[in-house]
C-alpha positions in Angstrom: 115.2 80.0 72.7 115.6 76.3 73.3 118.8 76.1 71.9 120.0 79.2 73.7 118.7 77.6 76.7 120.8 74.3 76.5 124.1 76.2 75.3 123.4 78.1 78.9 123.1 75.0 80.8 126.3 73.1 79.2 128.2 76.4 79.8 126.8 76.1 83.6 127.6 72.7 83.6 131.4 73.2 82.6 132.0 76.3 85.2 130.4 74.2 87.9 132.8 71.6 87.4 135.9 73.6 87.1 134.6 75.7 90.3 134.8 72.4 91.7 137.9 72.8 93.5 136.7 76.1 94.9 134.4 73.9 97.0 131.2 75.5 95.7 128.6 74.2 97.0 125.5 72.4 95.8 123.2 75.4 97.0 125.3 78.0 95.1 125.1 75.9 92.2 122.0 75.7 91.9 121.3 79.3 92.3 123.6 80.1 89.7 121.6 77.7 87.4 118.2 79.4 88.4 119.8 83.3 87.8 121.0 82.1 84.5 117.5 80.2 83.4 115.0 82.0 85.1 115.0 84.9 82.5 114.3 82.3 79.3 111.6 80.0 81.4 109.8 81.9 83.8 107.2 85.1 83.2 108.2 87.9 84.6 106.2 88.3 87.8 107.9 85.5 89.2 111.3 86.9 88.5 110.5 89.9 90.1 108.9 88.1 93.0 112.4 86.1 93.5 114.3 89.6 93.3 112.1 90.9 95.9 112.7 88.3 98.1 116.3 88.2 97.7 116.3 92.1 98.2 114.5 91.9 101.6 117.2 89.3 102.8 120.4 91.5 101.4 122.5 93.5 103.5 121.5 96.6 102.2 118.2 96.0 103.1 119.3 95.6 106.7 121.6 98.1 106.9 118.6 100.6 106.0 116.5 99.2 108.6 119.3 99.6 111.2 120.0 103.2 110.1 116.2 104.1 109.6 113.6 102.2 111.3 111.0 99.6 109.9 108.2 102.0 108.4 110.8 102.9 106.0 112.0 99.6 105.4 108.2 99.1 104.7 108.2 102.1 101.9 111.3 100.5 101.1 109.8 97.3 99.4 107.0 98.7 98.0 109.7 101.1 96.2 111.9 98.3 95.2 108.6 96.4 94.1 107.7 99.4 92.0 110.9 99.8 90.2 111.0 95.7 89.0 107.5 96.3 88.2 108.5 99.1 85.8 106.0 101.1 88.6 103.2 99.0 87.7 101.4 99.2 91.1 98.9 96.6 90.5 102.0 94.3 90.3 104.3 96.0 92.9 101.1 95.2 95.3 101.0 91.8 94.5 104.7 91.7 94.4 105.1 93.2 98.4 102.2 90.5 99.5 103.9 88.0 98.6 107.1 88.9 99.6 106.4 89.5 102.9 104.5 86.3 103.7 105.8 84.7 106.8 105.0 80.8 105.8 106.5 78.3 103.6 102.7 76.9 103.7 99.8 76.6 105.7 97.7 73.2 106.7 93.9 72.8 105.8 91.9 71.6 108.7 88.6 69.2 108.0 86.2 68.2 110.5 86.8 64.3 111.8 90.0 64.1 109.9 92.0 67.2 111.3 95.1 68.5 109.5 95.2 66.9 105.9 96.3 69.3 103.5 99.5 71.5 103.4 99.5 74.1 100.8 103.1 75.9 99.9 103.4 79.6 99.7 107.1 79.7 98.4 109.6 78.3 96.5 112.4 79.1 98.3 114.5 76.5 100.2 113.8 76.7 103.8 117.2 78.5 104.7 116.3 80.8 102.1 113.0 81.8 103.7 113.9 81.3 107.4 116.2 84.4 106.3 113.7 86.2 104.5 111.1 86.3 107.4 113.8 87.3 109.6 114.3 90.0 107.5 110.6 91.4 107.4 110.4 94.7 109.4 108.2 94.0 112.8 107.9 97.5 114.5 105.2 98.3 112.7 102.7 99.9 115.5 103.0 101.8 118.7 101.4 98.7 120.6 103.6 95.9 118.8 104.0 92.9 120.8 108.2 92.9 122.0 110.0 90.3 120.8 111.5 88.9 117.5 108.6 88.5 115.7 106.2 91.5 116.2 104.1 92.7 114.0 105.7 91.2 111.0 102.5 88.7 109.8 101.0 92.2 109.6 102.6 93.3 106.4 100.9 90.6 103.9 97.3 91.3 105.3 98.6 95.4 104.6 99.3 94.6 101.2 97.1 92.1 100.6 94.1 94.3 101.8 95.8 97.3 99.8 96.2 95.6 96.2 92.4 93.9 96.4 90.8 97.4 97.4 93.3 98.8 94.4 92.1 96.5 91.7 88.5 96.6 92.4 88.1 100.3 93.5 86.3 99.5 96.5 86.6 99.1 100.0 83.6 97.0 100.2 85.3 94.2 98.6 88.1 94.4 100.5 85.9 94.3 103.7 83.9 91.0 102.2 87.2 89.3 101.0 89.1 90.1 104.4 86.0 88.9 106.7 86.1 86.0 104.2 89.6 85.1 104.8 89.5 85.8 108.9 86.9 83.4 109.4 88.5 80.7 107.3 91.6 81.3 109.1 90.1 80.5 112.3 87.8 77.4 110.9 89.7 75.4 108.9 93.4 77.0 108.8 96.1 75.1 111.0 96.8 77.1 114.1 94.3 79.7 112.7 92.5 82.4 114.7 90.7 85.6 114.5 92.8 88.7 115.1 92.0 92.0 115.7 95.3 92.9 114.7 94.7 91.4 111.7 91.6 93.0 110.7 93.3 96.5 111.8 96.2 95.6 109.2 93.6 94.9 106.6 91.7 98.2 107.4 95.2 100.9 107.0 95.8 98.1 103.9 93.0 99.7 102.3 93.3 103.1 103.1 96.5 102.6 101.4 94.9 100.9 98.2 92.5 103.9 97.7 94.4 106.5 98.1 96.9 105.1 95.5 94.1 105.1 93.3 94.0 109.3 93.0 98.2 109.5 94.5 100.1 106.7 93.2 103.6 108.9 95.6 102.0 107.9 98.4 103.7 105.8 100.9 102.8 102.9 102.9 104.0 104.0 106.1 101.7 106.9 106.1 98.6 104.9 106.8 100.5 102.4 109.2 100.8 105.4 111.3 96.8 106.0 111.8 95.9 106.7 115.7 95.4 103.5 117.7 92.2 105.0 119.0 90.9 105.7 115.7 91.0 102.3 114.4 89.9 100.8 117.6 86.8 102.4 116.8 86.1 101.3 113.5 86.7 97.8 114.0 84.6 97.0 116.8 81.8 98.9 115.1 82.4 96.5 112.3 82.9 93.7 113.9 79.7 94.1 115.2 77.9 94.8 112.1 79.3 91.9 110.1 78.8 89.4 112.7 82.6 88.4 113.2 84.2 87.2 116.4 87.2 88.7 117.3 90.0 87.1 119.3 91.4 90.0 122.0 95.3 89.5 121.7 98.4 91.4 122.3 96.5 93.3 125.0 
């Protein structure tokens, strides 16, 4: 395998030099090299994550959003994740969660010291990350805020919560982990805050994860269409029981 990798590197170098007259950019050259080496040195799940992010940035995905709607686009992300993972539901949920993250990094705020530690969330170049985040579906609910951001940040909550629920086959595990994350986001994450809409997306993800346990054909969009009245009652009741402070946003 090492010999093969070296051969690929030499071949790539020759090709890059030959294409110099064609003004191949450095970024394109790096991308070409990465595409050659990825199957040799990276675990399949990392390759699949790269490919799913690339799909979200693609013209094919952009056209789907134009011709249908953002809920169908959410279904398309999960369907592509299933295809890439050879219908492994665990991996597909993981891929969908990480590929829909809307930040390159997050900051950890420490008492008295302030923002001290910044944790990277992606290996994408800044322009690639921006293109993917801008391409994420954002019109997920009837009350989605207007603007270019909308509810695109809710996808990571939805798929992340679905993954936890599916792995543990338990809503309670997802509730505990989700409540801890929301608490931590408000207390130690730079610019973080508890958000009622995040918790609602968590709940919808839990419903999706539970449904997948008995029917692998269900689609995410079916669980993003739940009526707002039903979820509003559940949110406030559960929050009171857990002692969770809810930030009233986007009202």
